[in-house]
C-alpha positions, 0 to 999 in steps of 0.5 A: 670705835669698836665694840670693846670700846663701847663696852668700856664706855657703858660699863664706866657710866654704869659704875658712875651711876652706881657711885652716884646712887650710893652717895645720894642714898647716904645723903638721904639717910643723913637727913640732908634732903634739900640742898642750899639753893633749892626753892620751895613755894607753898601756896594755898592749894599748890607747892612748887619745888625748884631744885637749883642747888641739885641742878647746879651739882649735877651740871658740875659733876657731869662736866667733870665726868665728861672732862675726864673721859674726854682727855686722851 
């Protein structure tokens, strides 16, 4: 793999993060801060937040991106 290929991959990842950041920013501005499937456990002195919905979403999007990048 030559340097030009590595540069393209790094730029592609950067653009992907930029798009993902923009989407997350817009979602937060719309007030949609918790996805379906996110669990919040509130106890007397502790709060535990487990973002299962976000984990699934990130996994699906990441798998899709890797699939599209690996196709040749």
